[in-house]
N, C-alpha and C positions, 0 to 999 in steps of 0.2 A: 864619047861614051863612060873613060872612069870619071869625069867630071859629073854628068847624067848622076851615076850610082852613090857618087859622093853628096849629092845634093839630097835624095831618096832617104840617104841614110842620117842627113841629119834631119831632113823632118820627122823620120819614123822616132830618132831618139829624141827630141824636143816634146813629140806627142805622147811619148811613152812617159816619159819626165812629167810631162801635167799629169797623168793619168794616174801614175803615182802619186803626187801631191793630193790630188783628188781622194783618193782610195784611201790615203794616210790621214788625213782630216776628216774623214767622215766618222759619225761618231752617231750611232743608231738608236734612234726613241727609244727603247723597248717597254712597253706596260706591263709588268707582271700582274697574269690572272690566273688566281686558283681556280680552278675547273672540278667538280666532282662526278660522281655518276650516281642515279639510283640503284642502290641496292630491294626495296620491295616497295610497291603502289598498292593502297586499299583505297577505300570508301571515301575520296576528300583531301586522303591524307599520302606523305609518301615519306619514307626514308633515304637518306644521302649518305654515301661516304667521300671522304675526301677533298673538304670544305675547312681544313682545321682553324681560319678567321674569320670564320662567319662570327657575328654577333647577336645578341635576341632580337626577335624581330626586324631582322635584315630582310631583304627583299631579294631574292633568288630569282631566274629565270629558266625554263625546261625548253624543249623542242617547242616549237609552234607558236612561240609565241604565249604560254602560260607561265604566270605568275604563281609565285606561290610565297610566305614568311616562315621564317626560323622560328619555330617555336617552342621547339623542344632540343639543348644545346649540350651534347653530354661530348665524353672523351674523345670516344671512335665514330658515333654517328650525330648525327642532327636531324630531328622532326620538322616536316614543315609541309604545316597546311596551305594547301594548293588552292587558289584562286580563278575559279572558272571552270571548264570543261576540261578531262583530265584521262578520259576514255583513249587517247593515242599514247601514253606516256605506258613506260613501262622500264622493268628492270636492264639497269646496265646505260639507257639514254645519258647523254651528259646535263650537267646541272650547273651555271656562271653565277657569281656573285654579283652584284650592283652595286654596292657598297652605299647604301640608302635603304630607311624605313618607307614603308607605304605609305601615302601620298594622294591627296585627291584634289582635282583643280575646284579654285575659289573664285568669287568673284561678282558681280553683279550680271556677267552673261550667265550665269544659270538660271537667273528668272525667268516664269515660265516654261522651264526645262523638265524633259521626265529623264535621269540618266541613272546607270545601276554604281556602287559603290565605288569601281575603279572610276568614273567620270564618264563611260561611253554613254552617247544619246541613245535613248531605246523609244524617242516619241518619232522619229523618222524624219530631224529637221534639221538635219546635217551637222558637222561637229558644233562642240559647244568651245565659244568664244569665251576661253579664260587663259591668260598670261601666266598668273599666280597659284602656286600649289601649297598647302600644310599638310604638315602630316595629320595623319588619321588619329594617332594616340598623342594628346598634348596634356601638358601638368594642366589642373586645375588652377583658377585665378588664386594669389594669395590672396588670406584673410582680410590683411590691412589695404588691401586694392578693391575689397566691397565695399558697396554703400546698403544703409536698409530698403527693404523693401516696402513703398509706400504707396507707388503710383499703380490703381489698378487695374488689369485687365479684362476691359471688359468681352465675356463669351455670348453678350445675347440671350442669353438662356437664366429663365427669370430665377429659378430656384437656386441656380449656383451662383449669380449674382447676388442675392439679395441674403443667401444664407449660410454661403459656402465662398467666400469672396476669394476671386485668384488675383495674387500681384506681379507685377514684371519681375521678371528674374525669381521666383518661386517654379518650386517641384512640385507638383500636385500628383496624385495616381490617381486613375480612372480603374476600377476591376469591377470585375463580376464574371458572372456565366455568359457562356458563348450564346449568341442573338442575344445579348439585350440591350443593344445599342450604346457601346463605347465608341466604337468609331462613330457613327452619328456624332456624340458629343463632340470629338473633334473637331470633324470636321465644319460643325455651327460654329465653332471656336474659331474656326480659318477665316469661315464669309463673315464672320460679326469685324474682321480686322479691317476689311474695307475702308478706306477714306481714315482709318486711326494710325496711320503712318510705323506701322508693324508689320516684316515681314515675316515669312511662315515658311518652314521647314517640314516636308511630311516625309517621315520615311516608312515606308510597307516594309519588314521583316518577313518574309517569311510566307507571305500571302498567296491566296489565291490569287491566277490572272484575271479571272472576272472582273474580282473583288477590286482591285487595284484599278481596273479599266472605269468601273463605275466610282471611283474615287476621284477618278483625272478628269471623267464627262461631267460628275458634277460639279467640282471643280473651275472647271473651263466655261461650264454653261454660265454659273453663278458671274464669271469674271474674277476671283477669284486667284487663277492661275499665275495671272500675271507680277504677282509679288510671291510667289509661292514657289518652292523649289522639290520636286519629285522624288527620292532618292528610292530604288524602287530592288529587290531581291522577291522571287517568287518561291513558291513550296519548293521547284523541281531544280532550283540552284544547289551550288553545291554549300555545304556547310559553311567553309571559308569565308564562301560571300556574305552568307548569312550575318556570321559572326561578325566581321568589319564592317557592317551600314550603319551599327546606330553612330559608330565612331566617325566614321567619313559625313555624315550626315550630322554632328555636330561640331563637326572644322568647318564644312561650310557656314555653319550658324555663327562658329563663333570670328567666321570673317568681319561679317555683317554687323554682329558685337563690337568686335574692334573699330568699326567705321563709326560710332557712334549710334546706331539703329537696334532700337526695340523689336528683338527675334522670339517668335513662338514654335515651337519644336516640336512635333505627335511623334512617339517611338509607339508604334504598333507593329504587333505589341514585341515584348519582350519575353514572352514566355517562349515565344519560338528561338529568340535570341538564347536562352538559359538553354534548350533543347539541342541547338544547336552545337554549343558550346560541350554540352555534356558527350556528344556526340564525339567533339573532335578528342576530348581529354580521354576518352576510354577507346580511344582506336589508338592514343600515342602514351596507352599504358600508364596513365596518372593513376592514382590511387582514387578511387571512389570512396565518396560520403553518404551523406543522407542523403535517401532516393535516388542514390546511385550519381548524384553530380560533384564535382570537384569541391574541392577544401575550398578555392578561392573566388566559387559563384558568385559570394557577396562582393569579393573587392571588385568585379570587372562591373559590377553596376555601382557600384558606388564612386569607382571612379569615373565612369560616364556620367552620371548624374551630377556630380561635382562641380561640372564645369556649366553648369546653368547658375545662373548671378546676374548682381547688380551692380555693376562697375560706377566709381567714384567719377565726380565731374569733372577731375583733371584729366583722368583716363581715358575719356568720352562720353561716357555718362549711358552707356549702351548695355544691356539687357537682355539676358537669354532666359526665358520659362519655356518652360519641359511641361510635358503631358503625358507622361510614360503611361502605359494600357498593359494590362495584367487580364491574364483570361482565371479564371476560377472555376472548381470542379464541385458541384454539388454545393454550391454556395460555403467554402469552406477558405476562410478568409486566415485561415489561421496554418496556411501550407507552407510549405517550406520556401519558394520560390514569394507569396505575395507578403508574406509576415518579413522576408529579407526588404521588400521595396517599399512597404510599408515604414520601416525601421530606419529608410534611408529621405522619403522625402520630406515637404511640409504638408505633409495632408493628405486625405484619399477621398475621391469620389466613389461612393460604394452605390451600383446597380443591380436592384432584385429583382427576380424571376417571378417570386410572386406579384408585384406590382407590374412587369411587366404585362403577365396574363390577364390582371386586370384593368387594363387600358390606360394604367397613370403614367405614360410617355412625356419627357424622360422618366424613366423607372428610379430615380435617385431616390434611394434610403437615407433620410434626411437622420434619422438617428443614427447609423453605422457611419455618417459620412463629416468630416470634421477638414476646417482650412487651421493651420498653427499661423500662420500671418493672422488670420480673423479681419477685425477691423482697421489694422494699423494700413492695409492696402484696398479700403471700400471710401467712397464715396461719403459726405457725413448725410445722404439725405437716405443712402441707405441705412444707414446707421442708426437712423433717428425710428426705422421700422424695423430690423429686421430682430432686435431683440425682443420684441413682444410678439411678434409673427411666429418665430420659434418655437417660444414658448407654447401660444396657441395652439400650434400645430401639434406640437408633442403631450397635448393635455388630449385633444381633439383625437389621435390614435390609442391612448391609453383608455378611454372612454370609450370607444367606438368598440376595441376589442372586450371591454367588459359587457357592453351591451347586448354585445351577440348570445348571452346567456336569458335572456329573456325578463332581465329585471326593470323591476318597475323605477323608470326614471322622473325623478323630478324636474320642475320646468328650465332652472339653470343648468340642468347637467344637459337638458335637453337642447338649448341654447346656445350652448358650447359644443355641441356634434353637430350641430347645423352649420355653425359658424366654421368649423372645421373641416366640412363638408366643401363651403366656397371656397376653403384657402387650397384647398387639394384643387378644387377644377379652375383656377386659375393658374396655378404651378403646372397643369398641364401646357405643353407646347407641341406645334409638330415639328418635321424635322426640315432642317431647311431655311426657318423662318425667326430668324434673330429678332430678336425685340430694341427695340434702341431704350438711352438711358431714360428721358423725360413719359415716354410711355409705361417703360418698368415701374417707373417712380409713381406717376398716377395710379397703376392698379394696385403699388403695394399700399399708398394711403387710402384707397379707397377701401382696402382688404381691414386694416387695422380700426378703421374709423366705422366700419362694421356696416358699408354702404350694400354690400352684396347683398346680406342678409336677409333682404323681401326679395330678392331675384329667383325665381323656380331652378331648380336645378336643372333643368333641362334649357333653360333658357342662358345659364351662363358664355356658353361660347361666344353666343350673339353677344351677349352684356359686352364682356372681355374686348371683344372686337371695336363696339361703337366706341368704348372706353377710351382706347389705344387712338383709334381713329381722332378723339376730342383731343387727345395731348398733343397732336400737332398742333392745335392753337393756346397753349401756354405761351405767356407773351416772354417776347427773346429776352428780357433782363433776366425773368426768372430762370431759363433754361440757361441761362450762363452761369448763374451763381449755382442754380446744379452741379456744375461740374469744376467750377472754383473756390465756393464757399465751406469754410470749417465747419458751420455749424447749418444746417437746417433753420431758418426763421419762423416764427409763427406766421408772419403775413405769407411768406411763400405758402407755405404748408393749407392755411386756408385758402388761398388761390387755387391750388389744384383739387383740393378736395371740392371747390366749389363748383368746377369745370366738370369733374366726376358725379359729384350732386345732381349736374343739372343733366348730363349724359343719360344716366340711369333710370332717371326720373320716370322716363316711358316703359319700365318693367313693374307689371304690378305681379302680387304673390296671387298664385292659383288657389279660388274660394275653395274651402274645403267641400266637402260633397256633407248636403244634410242626409241627417239618420232618416232613414224610414220607420213610423208607427209601423 
């Protein structure tokens, strides 16, 4: 019996010794974590105390998985912009740091998908297949990393491609009053990139759900969604999501650009973006400026649009073309936000309500629209006709206004007016019907050669349609030179004009009624 007790005692001693060694060797791996508390919650923002190490633009988490961005970093508290539904948050809830900035999923897996700025799918097609993430706020490319804008981005819209050309890597503003066709121009531009090796990102900022659904349905119906990413925030989303939406969309587009692709991004529209930022700034007690916008409203748009560029060949040669949209009020293009965007971008396309009411669609006012890249990003065939066409159209608009006063016009003036009316009729174009380059060149050359002048105005639509169909018979070698040649040769010009002359020969002017005695 004493022997057994001694054996048990030895076992206990050895066990305790082993446990003591394990305990002494154990070093707990503790990760220090800062935890703050909500002091107040308002519409889209929260003030938080107790996060002394938080950085500007750092991502923080709230109960229920709600995310926020540290916007105001003060000594005693921080102002946080809330992303997503914040109705369940209340004072006293815990807030934790993440140690990272806001980022978004990027890559080819996003093509054909509809997502929100956080990368969450909205189309019901399952999770997004993307393993790479990029910060939504990224510095713009250095000046020395950029290349000149020389390659055109064909929109398929005759008046833009001929008179207001857009180049790959350019920033072209689309502005006008509401319901004048701004979104239609952007959607048409996306549709025309089919087969052009251009990827597209459509960013809907604070739009109505019905408008977004219509745009997505159009892209899907026309086969454009397969090369497009749609980033959506609706009007009832939090202002924080609306604020980060264009930056997230730009990071998605930049990933494609850095992979060597040409990318087109549409911001529809930055008016809602500016208003969301104004709302956040006023709630965070930032000092208001003109029209209650904060003083850095120019900076938030400039740092966004400066990311659009054309990269050097040794850096992939990709490009990012931006088409921001702005809504004006009562045709006031000199308002605060429109003038900001006009000064940032490389030109503007202005849509006139007056032209829209007259049925001139797209309602682009050529006189107030400009491309500051100009002919450097335009094919030679367009440059050969664009100057004369724009001058003739400007003369027509001035003389048409003058003729309304009932003055007696001489024959030369009447000829200019009739020619201008046919230019305006040819520049009309239905929605979602982009026109190919050869067809556009044929129509423009026919206009400059006055081949439409004998066609009655009532038959202009049919005449232009027949000419565009005839343009498909342009010889293949001529079509190739339209894309690649530095100049439009006289032989190619005559070939196209001859095809146009034959196509329009069937249209005869309407005989004038004989005066009754």
